[in-house]
TIZA-837653 format. One record per residue (C-alpha): x, y, z; residue number from 1. Coordinates in pm, whole numbers, plus 50000, padded with zeros to 5 digits. Example, Ala and Ser with C-alpha at 12.3 -4.5 7.8 and 13.67 -1.06 7.14 Angstrom:
2
<marke X="51230" Y="49550" Z="50780" nr="1"/>
<marke X="51367" Y="49894" Z="50714" nr="2"/>
***
This chain:
397
<marke X="33099" Y="11362" Z="09443" nr="1"/>
<marke X="33248" Y="11586" Z="09174" nr="2"/>
<marke X="33051" Y="11715" Z="08875" nr="3"/>
<marke X="33181" Y="11958" Z="08611" nr="4"/>
<marke X="32937" Y="12240" Z="08541" nr="5"/>
<marke X="33127" Y="12462" Z="08295" nr="6"/>
<marke X="33460" Y="12529" Z="08128" nr="7"/>
<marke X="33649" Y="12856" Z="08104" nr="8"/>
<marke X="33620" Y="12872" Z="07724" nr="9"/>
<marke X="33325" Y="12889" Z="07490" nr="10"/>
<marke X="33308" Y="12783" Z="07124" nr="11"/>
<marke X="33344" Y="13068" Z="06876" nr="12"/>
<marke X="33121" Y="12889" Z="06625" nr="13"/>
<marke X="32793" Y="12709" Z="06681" nr="14"/>
<marke X="32876" Y="12338" Z="06740" nr="15"/>
<marke X="32607" Y="12207" Z="06508" nr="16"/>
<marke X="32737" Y="11850" Z="06493" nr="17"/>
<marke X="32748" Y="11814" Z="06871" nr="18"/>
<marke X="32391" Y="11940" Z="06898" nr="19"/>
<marke X="32283" Y="11703" Z="06619" nr="20"/>
<marke X="32448" Y="11405" Z="06793" nr="21"/>
<marke X="32276" Y="11491" Z="07122" nr="22"/>
<marke X="31939" Y="11522" Z="06947" nr="23"/>
<marke X="31996" Y="11193" Z="06760" nr="24"/>
<marke X="32070" Y="11015" Z="07088" nr="25"/>
<marke X="31757" Y="11156" Z="07250" nr="26"/>
<marke X="31540" Y="11053" Z="06956" nr="27"/>
<marke X="31686" Y="10702" Z="06956" nr="28"/>
<marke X="31627" Y="10678" Z="07330" nr="29"/>
<marke X="31263" Y="10778" Z="07295" nr="30"/>
<marke X="31211" Y="10526" Z="07015" nr="31"/>
<marke X="31389" Y="10229" Z="07174" nr="32"/>
<marke X="31359" Y="10264" Z="07552" nr="33"/>
<marke X="31085" Y="10045" Z="07695" nr="34"/>
<marke X="31172" Y="09873" Z="08025" nr="35"/>
<marke X="30983" Y="09548" Z="08065" nr="36"/>
<marke X="31012" Y="09222" Z="08258" nr="37"/>
<marke X="31125" Y="08900" Z="08092" nr="38"/>
<marke X="31208" Y="08556" Z="08231" nr="39"/>
<marke X="31554" Y="08419" Z="08149" nr="40"/>
<marke X="31631" Y="08067" Z="08276" nr="41"/>
<marke X="31364" Y="08102" Z="08541" nr="42"/>
<marke X="31487" Y="08440" Z="08661" nr="43"/>
<marke X="31284" Y="08759" Z="08611" nr="44"/>
<marke X="31501" Y="09035" Z="08470" nr="45"/>
<marke X="31433" Y="09385" Z="08334" nr="46"/>
<marke X="31508" Y="09450" Z="07969" nr="47"/>
<marke X="31552" Y="09822" Z="07892" nr="48"/>
<marke X="31491" Y="09812" Z="07516" nr="49"/>
<marke X="31202" Y="09726" Z="07291" nr="50"/>
<marke X="31246" Y="09377" Z="07144" nr="51"/>
<marke X="31315" Y="09505" Z="06791" nr="52"/>
<marke X="31590" Y="09738" Z="06919" nr="53"/>
<marke X="31794" Y="09472" Z="07099" nr="54"/>
<marke X="31962" Y="09365" Z="06776" nr="55"/>
<marke X="32132" Y="09707" Z="06767" nr="56"/>
<marke X="32324" Y="09646" Z="07092" nr="57"/>
<marke X="32684" Y="09531" Z="07058" nr="58"/>
<marke X="32699" Y="09157" Z="07128" nr="59"/>
<marke X="33064" Y="09047" Z="07166" nr="60"/>
<marke X="32984" Y="08678" Z="07122" nr="61"/>
<marke X="32870" Y="08734" Z="06764" nr="62"/>
<marke X="32903" Y="09103" Z="06673" nr="63"/>
<marke X="32787" Y="09255" Z="06347" nr="64"/>
<marke X="32992" Y="09541" Z="06205" nr="65"/>
<marke X="32709" Y="09792" Z="06224" nr="66"/>
<marke X="32663" Y="09719" Z="06594" nr="67"/>
<marke X="32993" Y="09897" Z="06666" nr="68"/>
<marke X="32812" Y="10222" Z="06581" nr="69"/>
<marke X="32446" Y="10157" Z="06662" nr="70"/>
<marke X="32510" Y="10053" Z="07023" nr="71"/>
<marke X="32638" Y="10403" Z="07095" nr="72"/>
<marke X="32293" Y="10551" Z="07027" nr="73"/>
<marke X="32110" Y="10325" Z="07273" nr="74"/>
<marke X="32070" Y="10383" Z="07647" nr="75"/>
<marke X="31933" Y="10172" Z="07930" nr="76"/>
<marke X="31780" Y="10439" Z="08154" nr="77"/>
<marke X="31697" Y="10806" Z="08182" nr="78"/>
<marke X="32001" Y="10871" Z="08402" nr="79"/>
<marke X="32219" Y="10679" Z="08156" nr="80"/>
<marke X="32138" Y="10905" Z="07863" nr="81"/>
<marke X="32128" Y="11220" Z="08075" nr="82"/>
<marke X="32479" Y="11159" Z="08210" nr="83"/>
<marke X="32626" Y="11085" Z="07869" nr="84"/>
<marke X="32461" Y="11380" Z="07696" nr="85"/>
<marke X="32552" Y="11612" Z="07982" nr="86"/>
<marke X="32923" Y="11534" Z="07953" nr="87"/>
<marke X="32901" Y="11547" Z="07574" nr="88"/>
<marke X="32756" Y="11898" Z="07600" nr="89"/>
<marke X="33018" Y="12014" Z="07854" nr="90"/>
<marke X="33322" Y="11892" Z="07660" nr="91"/>
<marke X="33197" Y="11836" Z="07306" nr="92"/>
<marke X="33109" Y="12192" Z="07208" nr="93"/>
<marke X="33467" Y="12320" Z="07216" nr="94"/>
<marke X="33606" Y="12006" Z="07052" nr="95"/>
<marke X="33347" Y="12046" Z="06775" nr="96"/>
<marke X="33457" Y="12408" Z="06733" nr="97"/>
<marke X="33823" Y="12306" Z="06707" nr="98"/>
<marke X="33780" Y="12010" Z="06469" nr="99"/>
<marke X="33496" Y="12139" Z="06256" nr="100"/>
<marke X="33170" Y="11956" Z="06199" nr="101"/>
<marke X="33299" Y="11672" Z="05980" nr="102"/>
<marke X="33611" Y="11615" Z="06187" nr="103"/>
<marke X="33411" Y="11607" Z="06508" nr="104"/>
<marke X="33163" Y="11355" Z="06366" nr="105"/>
<marke X="33452" Y="11130" Z="06262" nr="106"/>
<marke X="33600" Y="11154" Z="06612" nr="107"/>
<marke X="33269" Y="11065" Z="06777" nr="108"/>
<marke X="33205" Y="10764" Z="06554" nr="109"/>
<marke X="33568" Y="10646" Z="06579" nr="110"/>
<marke X="33542" Y="10672" Z="06958" nr="111"/>
<marke X="33230" Y="10454" Z="06952" nr="112"/>
<marke X="33400" Y="10194" Z="06732" nr="113"/>
<marke X="33723" Y="10177" Z="06935" nr="114"/>
<marke X="33533" Y="10166" Z="07263" nr="115"/>
<marke X="33325" Y="09880" Z="07125" nr="116"/>
<marke X="33639" Y="09695" Z="07017" nr="117"/>
<marke X="33791" Y="09742" Z="07362" nr="118"/>
<marke X="33482" Y="09596" Z="07525" nr="119"/>
<marke X="33453" Y="09309" Z="07277" nr="120"/>
<marke X="33812" Y="09197" Z="07331" nr="121"/>
<marke X="33774" Y="09168" Z="07709" nr="122"/>
<marke X="33406" Y="09086" Z="07770" nr="123"/>
<marke X="33124" Y="08871" Z="07637" nr="124"/>
<marke X="32823" Y="09058" Z="07778" nr="125"/>
<marke X="32625" Y="09289" Z="07545" nr="126"/>
<marke X="32687" Y="09661" Z="07579" nr="127"/>
<marke X="32499" Y="09978" Z="07491" nr="128"/>
<marke X="32547" Y="10349" Z="07549" nr="129"/>
<marke X="32738" Y="10649" Z="07417" nr="130"/>
<marke X="32986" Y="10662" Z="07705" nr="131"/>
<marke X="33275" Y="10523" Z="07498" nr="132"/>
<marke X="33223" Y="10784" Z="07227" nr="133"/>
<marke X="33182" Y="11055" Z="07492" nr="134"/>
<marke X="33507" Y="10936" Z="07651" nr="135"/>
<marke X="33682" Y="10985" Z="07315" nr="136"/>
<marke X="33550" Y="11341" Z="07297" nr="137"/>
<marke X="33657" Y="11407" Z="07656" nr="138"/>
<marke X="34003" Y="11265" Z="07584" nr="139"/>
<marke X="34026" Y="11495" Z="07283" nr="140"/>
<marke X="33936" Y="11790" Z="07509" nr="141"/>
<marke X="34219" Y="11693" Z="07745" nr="142"/>
<marke X="34471" Y="11711" Z="07458" nr="143"/>
<marke X="34336" Y="12024" Z="07289" nr="144"/>
<marke X="34256" Y="12235" Z="07597" nr="145"/>
<marke X="34458" Y="12098" Z="07892" nr="146"/>
<marke X="34519" Y="12437" Z="08050" nr="147"/>
<marke X="34159" Y="12555" Z="08052" nr="148"/>
<marke X="33976" Y="12564" Z="08382" nr="149"/>
<marke X="33680" Y="12341" Z="08466" nr="150"/>
<marke X="33444" Y="12460" Z="08737" nr="151"/>
<marke X="33342" Y="12158" Z="08943" nr="152"/>
<marke X="33065" Y="12135" Z="09199" nr="153"/>
<marke X="33143" Y="11907" Z="09493" nr="154"/>
<marke X="32929" Y="11769" Z="09770" nr="155"/>
<marke X="33059" Y="11561" Z="10056" nr="156"/>
<marke X="32985" Y="11716" Z="10393" nr="157"/>
<marke X="32972" Y="12059" Z="10233" nr="158"/>
<marke X="32855" Y="12176" Z="09893" nr="159"/>
<marke X="33057" Y="12420" Z="09688" nr="160"/>
<marke X="33251" Y="12477" Z="09367" nr="161"/>
<marke X="33618" Y="12460" Z="09281" nr="162"/>
<marke X="33816" Y="12540" Z="08966" nr="163"/>
<marke X="34046" Y="12264" Z="08840" nr="164"/>
<marke X="34270" Y="12256" Z="08532" nr="165"/>
<marke X="34122" Y="12031" Z="08264" nr="166"/>
<marke X="34441" Y="11824" Z="08246" nr="167"/>
<marke X="34415" Y="11718" Z="08610" nr="168"/>
<marke X="34038" Y="11679" Z="08631" nr="169"/>
<marke X="34007" Y="11460" Z="08322" nr="170"/>
<marke X="34327" Y="11263" Z="08371" nr="171"/>
<marke X="34296" Y="11191" Z="08742" nr="172"/>
<marke X="33922" Y="11209" Z="08815" nr="173"/>
<marke X="33749" Y="11093" Z="08498" nr="174"/>
<marke X="34010" Y="10848" Z="08369" nr="175"/>
<marke X="34220" Y="10724" Z="08661" nr="176"/>
<marke X="33971" Y="10733" Z="08949" nr="177"/>
<marke X="33642" Y="10664" Z="08773" nr="178"/>
<marke X="33767" Y="10390" Z="08542" nr="179"/>
<marke X="34071" Y="10233" Z="08710" nr="180"/>
<marke X="34027" Y="10273" Z="09086" nr="181"/>
<marke X="33648" Y="10278" Z="09122" nr="182"/>
<marke X="33586" Y="09942" Z="08943" nr="183"/>
<marke X="33765" Y="09769" Z="09231" nr="184"/>
<marke X="33490" Y="09883" Z="09469" nr="185"/>
<marke X="33188" Y="09879" Z="09239" nr="186"/>
<marke X="32950" Y="09599" Z="09140" nr="187"/>
<marke X="32759" Y="09804" Z="08883" nr="188"/>
<marke X="32738" Y="09676" Z="08526" nr="189"/>
<marke X="32949" Y="09955" Z="08378" nr="190"/>
<marke X="33165" Y="09908" Z="08068" nr="191"/>
<marke X="33483" Y="10053" Z="08219" nr="192"/>
<marke X="33708" Y="09902" Z="07954" nr="193"/>
<marke X="33499" Y="10060" Z="07679" nr="194"/>
<marke X="33550" Y="10395" Z="07853" nr="195"/>
<marke X="33926" Y="10348" Z="07868" nr="196"/>
<marke X="33938" Y="10247" Z="07502" nr="197"/>
<marke X="33738" Y="10559" Z="07415" nr="198"/>
<marke X="33973" Y="10784" Z="07612" nr="199"/>
<marke X="34274" Y="10622" Z="07444" nr="200"/>
<marke X="34118" Y="10678" Z="07102" nr="201"/>
<marke X="34047" Y="11048" Z="07163" nr="202"/>
<marke X="34386" Y="11121" Z="07318" nr="203"/>
<marke X="34590" Y="10930" Z="07059" nr="204"/>
<marke X="34396" Y="11075" Z="06765" nr="205"/>
<marke X="34443" Y="11436" Z="06877" nr="206"/>
<marke X="34812" Y="11395" Z="06961" nr="207"/>
<marke X="34871" Y="11237" Z="06619" nr="208"/>
<marke X="34682" Y="11512" Z="06434" nr="209"/>
<marke X="34871" Y="11783" Z="06621" nr="210"/>
<marke X="35207" Y="11612" Z="06566" nr="211"/>
<marke X="35138" Y="11585" Z="06191" nr="212"/>
<marke X="35022" Y="11946" Z="06174" nr="213"/>
<marke X="34672" Y="11849" Z="06058" nr="214"/>
<marke X="34527" Y="12052" Z="06345" nr="215"/>
<marke X="34660" Y="12402" Z="06402" nr="216"/>
<marke X="34824" Y="12432" Z="06741" nr="217"/>
<marke X="34745" Y="12719" Z="06976" nr="218"/>
<marke X="35061" Y="12661" Z="07187" nr="219"/>
<marke X="34857" Y="12555" Z="07491" nr="220"/>
<marke X="34759" Y="12204" Z="07379" nr="221"/>
<marke X="34912" Y="11891" Z="07526" nr="222"/>
<marke X="35142" Y="11829" Z="07230" nr="223"/>
<marke X="35290" Y="12180" Z="07264" nr="224"/>
<marke X="35334" Y="12124" Z="07638" nr="225"/>
<marke X="35523" Y="11801" Z="07567" nr="226"/>
<marke X="35746" Y="11972" Z="07310" nr="227"/>
<marke X="35821" Y="12260" Z="07548" nr="228"/>
<marke X="35908" Y="12016" Z="07824" nr="229"/>
<marke X="36136" Y="11825" Z="07589" nr="230"/>
<marke X="36312" Y="12144" Z="07475" nr="231"/>
<marke X="36376" Y="12244" Z="07833" nr="232"/>
<marke X="36497" Y="11894" Z="07922" nr="233"/>
<marke X="36744" Y="11887" Z="07634" nr="234"/>
<marke X="36868" Y="12235" Z="07712" nr="235"/>
<marke X="36919" Y="12149" Z="08081" nr="236"/>
<marke X="37097" Y="11826" Z="07990" nr="237"/>
<marke X="37323" Y="12006" Z="07742" nr="238"/>
<marke X="37419" Y="12279" Z="07988" nr="239"/>
<marke X="37455" Y="12049" Z="08288" nr="240"/>
<marke X="37662" Y="11801" Z="08089" nr="241"/>
<marke X="37921" Y="12062" Z="07994" nr="242"/>
<marke X="37890" Y="12009" Z="07620" nr="243"/>
<marke X="38195" Y="12118" Z="07418" nr="244"/>
<marke X="38125" Y="12139" Z="07041" nr="245"/>
<marke X="38496" Y="12085" Z="06967" nr="246"/>
<marke X="38584" Y="11818" Z="07221" nr="247"/>
<marke X="38249" Y="11649" Z="07286" nr="248"/>
<marke X="38121" Y="11583" Z="07635" nr="249"/>
<marke X="38388" Y="11598" Z="07900" nr="250"/>
<marke X="38174" Y="11505" Z="08195" nr="251"/>
<marke X="37957" Y="11719" Z="08419" nr="252"/>
<marke X="38098" Y="12054" Z="08524" nr="253"/>
<marke X="37981" Y="12393" Z="08640" nr="254"/>
<marke X="37898" Y="12623" Z="08352" nr="255"/>
<marke X="38011" Y="12982" Z="08399" nr="256"/>
<marke X="37875" Y="13274" Z="08202" nr="257"/>
<marke X="38192" Y="13296" Z="07997" nr="258"/>
<marke X="38145" Y="12930" Z="07890" nr="259"/>
<marke X="37814" Y="13001" Z="07709" nr="260"/>
<marke X="37874" Y="13029" Z="07338" nr="261"/>
<marke X="37715" Y="13306" Z="07135" nr="262"/>
<marke X="37548" Y="13043" Z="06922" nr="263"/>
<marke X="37337" Y="12941" Z="07224" nr="264"/>
<marke X="37155" Y="13277" Z="07218" nr="265"/>
<marke X="36915" Y="13199" Z="06930" nr="266"/>
<marke X="36806" Y="12875" Z="07098" nr="267"/>
<marke X="36749" Y="13051" Z="07432" nr="268"/>
<marke X="36559" Y="13329" Z="07253" nr="269"/>
<marke X="36344" Y="13073" Z="07069" nr="270"/>
<marke X="36261" Y="12889" Z="07392" nr="271"/>
<marke X="36174" Y="13213" Z="07571" nr="272"/>
<marke X="35942" Y="13317" Z="07288" nr="273"/>
<marke X="35773" Y="12977" Z="07284" nr="274"/>
<marke X="35724" Y="12990" Z="07661" nr="275"/>
<marke X="35579" Y="13341" Z="07646" nr="276"/>
<marke X="35336" Y="13242" Z="07371" nr="277"/>
<marke X="35222" Y="12942" Z="07573" nr="278"/>
<marke X="35177" Y="13156" Z="07885" nr="279"/>
<marke X="34977" Y="13418" Z="07694" nr="280"/>
<marke X="34736" Y="13172" Z="07536" nr="281"/>
<marke X="34696" Y="12990" Z="07867" nr="282"/>
<marke X="34612" Y="13316" Z="08045" nr="283"/>
<marke X="34361" Y="13411" Z="07776" nr="284"/>
<marke X="34205" Y="13068" Z="07802" nr="285"/>
<marke X="34152" Y="13140" Z="08172" nr="286"/>
<marke X="34024" Y="13491" Z="08080" nr="287"/>
<marke X="34309" Y="13663" Z="08262" nr="288"/>
<marke X="34345" Y="13925" Z="07990" nr="289"/>
<marke X="34535" Y="14181" Z="08195" nr="290"/>
<marke X="34821" Y="13941" Z="08269" nr="291"/>
<marke X="34809" Y="13811" Z="07910" nr="292"/>
<marke X="34852" Y="14168" Z="07779" nr="293"/>
<marke X="35151" Y="14221" Z="08008" nr="294"/>
<marke X="35311" Y="13898" Z="07880" nr="295"/>
<marke X="35238" Y="14011" Z="07523" nr="296"/>
<marke X="35437" Y="14329" Z="07579" nr="297"/>
<marke X="35731" Y="14117" Z="07696" nr="298"/>
<marke X="35689" Y="13904" Z="07384" nr="299"/>
<marke X="35709" Y="14215" Z="07167" nr="300"/>
<marke X="36035" Y="14311" Z="07337" nr="301"/>
<marke X="36175" Y="13972" Z="07239" nr="302"/>
<marke X="36039" Y="13970" Z="06884" nr="303"/>
<marke X="35805" Y="14244" Z="06749" nr="304"/>
<marke X="35711" Y="14021" Z="06455" nr="305"/>
<marke X="35532" Y="13762" Z="06670" nr="306"/>
<marke X="35157" Y="13720" Z="06608" nr="307"/>
<marke X="34922" Y="13516" Z="06826" nr="308"/>
<marke X="34637" Y="13293" Z="06704" nr="309"/>
<marke X="34358" Y="13503" Z="06559" nr="310"/>
<marke X="34117" Y="13548" Z="06849" nr="311"/>
<marke X="34398" Y="13569" Z="07103" nr="312"/>
<marke X="34568" Y="13848" Z="06906" nr="313"/>
<marke X="34240" Y="14037" Z="06894" nr="314"/>
<marke X="34174" Y="13984" Z="07265" nr="315"/>
<marke X="34518" Y="14121" Z="07354" nr="316"/>
<marke X="34477" Y="14422" Z="07125" nr="317"/>
<marke X="34140" Y="14503" Z="07281" nr="318"/>
<marke X="34283" Y="14465" Z="07631" nr="319"/>
<marke X="34577" Y="14696" Z="07558" nr="320"/>
<marke X="34337" Y="14955" Z="07426" nr="321"/>
<marke X="34119" Y="14923" Z="07734" nr="322"/>
<marke X="34430" Y="14982" Z="07947" nr="323"/>
<marke X="34515" Y="15299" Z="07756" nr="324"/>
<marke X="34832" Y="15159" Z="07601" nr="325"/>
<marke X="34756" Y="15318" Z="07266" nr="326"/>
<marke X="35081" Y="15254" Z="07075" nr="327"/>
<marke X="35103" Y="14889" Z="07183" nr="328"/>
<marke X="34737" Y="14839" Z="07101" nr="329"/>
<marke X="34780" Y="14990" Z="06754" nr="330"/>
<marke X="35079" Y="14763" Z="06691" nr="331"/>
<marke X="34873" Y="14460" Z="06794" nr="332"/>
<marke X="34585" Y="14561" Z="06564" nr="333"/>
<marke X="34825" Y="14623" Z="06273" nr="334"/>
<marke X="34977" Y="14279" Z="06325" nr="335"/>
<marke X="34628" Y="14132" Z="06328" nr="336"/>
<marke X="34536" Y="14300" Z="05998" nr="337"/>
<marke X="34858" Y="14185" Z="05833" nr="338"/>
<marke X="34824" Y="13824" Z="05951" nr="339"/>
<marke X="34448" Y="13778" Z="05916" nr="340"/>
<marke X="34331" Y="13992" Z="05620" nr="341"/>
<marke X="34030" Y="13766" Z="05554" nr="342"/>
<marke X="33883" Y="13797" Z="05905" nr="343"/>
<marke X="33505" Y="13818" Z="05867" nr="344"/>
<marke X="33475" Y="14133" Z="06081" nr="345"/>
<marke X="33793" Y="14304" Z="05969" nr="346"/>
<marke X="33610" Y="14634" Z="05910" nr="347"/>
<marke X="33546" Y="14658" Z="06285" nr="348"/>
<marke X="33917" Y="14611" Z="06355" nr="349"/>
<marke X="33997" Y="14885" Z="06103" nr="350"/>
<marke X="33743" Y="15114" Z="06269" nr="351"/>
<marke X="33903" Y="15058" Z="06608" nr="352"/>
<marke X="34252" Y="15116" Z="06468" nr="353"/>
<marke X="34137" Y="15431" Z="06287" nr="354"/>
<marke X="33996" Y="15572" Z="06610" nr="355"/>
<marke X="34322" Y="15493" Z="06787" nr="356"/>
<marke X="34524" Y="15680" Z="06525" nr="357"/>
<marke X="34283" Y="15974" Z="06511" nr="358"/>
<marke X="34211" Y="16033" Z="06880" nr="359"/>
<marke X="34514" Y="15913" Z="07071" nr="360"/>
<marke X="34818" Y="15873" Z="06848" nr="361"/>
<marke X="34776" Y="16190" Z="06641" nr="362"/>
<marke X="34837" Y="16011" Z="06312" nr="363"/>
<marke X="34563" Y="16148" Z="06082" nr="364"/>
<marke X="34705" Y="15997" Z="05763" nr="365"/>
<marke X="34697" Y="15645" Z="05905" nr="366"/>
<marke X="34356" Y="15712" Z="06056" nr="367"/>
<marke X="34214" Y="15815" Z="05718" nr="368"/>
<marke X="34340" Y="15497" Z="05556" nr="369"/>
<marke X="34183" Y="15269" Z="05817" nr="370"/>
<marke X="33854" Y="15459" Z="05853" nr="371"/>
<marke X="33803" Y="15486" Z="05477" nr="372"/>
<marke X="33859" Y="15111" Z="05436" nr="373"/>
<marke X="33626" Y="15038" Z="05728" nr="374"/>
<marke X="33346" Y="15261" Z="05595" nr="375"/>
<marke X="33318" Y="15056" Z="05276" nr="376"/>
<marke X="33226" Y="14735" Z="05464" nr="377"/>
<marke X="33054" Y="14843" Z="05786" nr="378"/>
<marke X="32692" Y="14732" Z="05818" nr="379"/>
<marke X="32603" Y="14829" Z="06175" nr="380"/>
<marke X="32428" Y="15171" Z="06176" nr="381"/>
<marke X="32598" Y="15283" Z="06496" nr="382"/>
<marke X="32943" Y="15191" Z="06367" nr="383"/>
<marke X="32875" Y="15357" Z="06031" nr="384"/>
<marke X="32774" Y="15678" Z="06209" nr="385"/>
<marke X="33081" Y="15667" Z="06434" nr="386"/>
<marke X="33311" Y="15611" Z="06136" nr="387"/>
<marke X="33151" Y="15898" Z="05942" nr="388"/>
<marke X="33190" Y="16133" Z="06238" nr="389"/>
<marke X="33559" Y="16050" Z="06277" nr="390"/>
<marke X="33619" Y="16095" Z="05905" nr="391"/>
<marke X="33440" Y="16430" Z="05909" nr="392"/>
<marke X="33661" Y="16551" Z="06195" nr="393"/>
<marke X="33976" Y="16445" Z="06012" nr="394"/>
<marke X="33872" Y="16601" Z="05681" nr="395"/>
<marke X="33775" Y="16932" Z="05845" nr="396"/>
<marke X="34098" Y="16967" Z="06042" nr="397"/>
***
């Protein structure tokens, strides 16, 4: 048995829509769940819903359009809703943070609809539950955060935890094993095809949005991984095939250093930069900040103008400062200020940069500029006092 208990990343904003969806599901469960015995063709069976709520299940024989949404807010048991809401909480918070509240709501509802369509095409039995919509959210997580780490608790003979990359856990455990292999050995009434349709919806939607640039890439998502793989494949094929820009391909041959044209250098440089950026963001996602900072320094050697996504750039700058690499840290903070001038806590970044210039880099003019700008916007009493003290030292010297 494998159960995810946490991921290596946390949302930077409160995932209000995910919380609202979870609450809505719980309220609907409390209002509609009422297990009772009924007799159908002489056989006593247990109905999980109140009679008035049964019309909101999705009935493939004669479905109503609104049932493709309402069925996803109904559940047939306490464990049913607990399992769905648990996975929605584990994976939905970060997806909500990435897509925003409206985008996340659209993904959830679209996942419910597509999962319902998948079930309706292949089955005639009624279906209820949020698992198809949750599958869409989980599929979206796979695309957006494939390199993050999921901590999984396992119990077979022993009980323990293990860290698994999200790409492998979701793709092989949740999708392949749970919904393709396990149905061959299970007799439970589980809507496996609805799950698969939900996963397909979430994965396809996120890949499409990333490919069209409607979602900002962080260079560690699945689409970026595919593009990097394709760049490397094309480069290997070009080199291995002995490409001659004047005579075309002349068959495979060994490529000596003298055969590499100067015009290949920009492409190699571009690929190296892209790989370094992907490695840095992957390391930060796994909270390996020390190694990420080391990779960042290599990136600066390749191209000092490179800037990481906002929080990653700030994390690297803070790490470099913690390691005592004052000049590199100041450069990272300066790049952050230039790239993200509307950051909501920019005064704190300026305060940090001013302290760097004043205490460690002996650049009082630059320190005065940053500390003066920070003082105008600081609201924390401790930070205001610290800024005033540093300014007083500079002005008295």
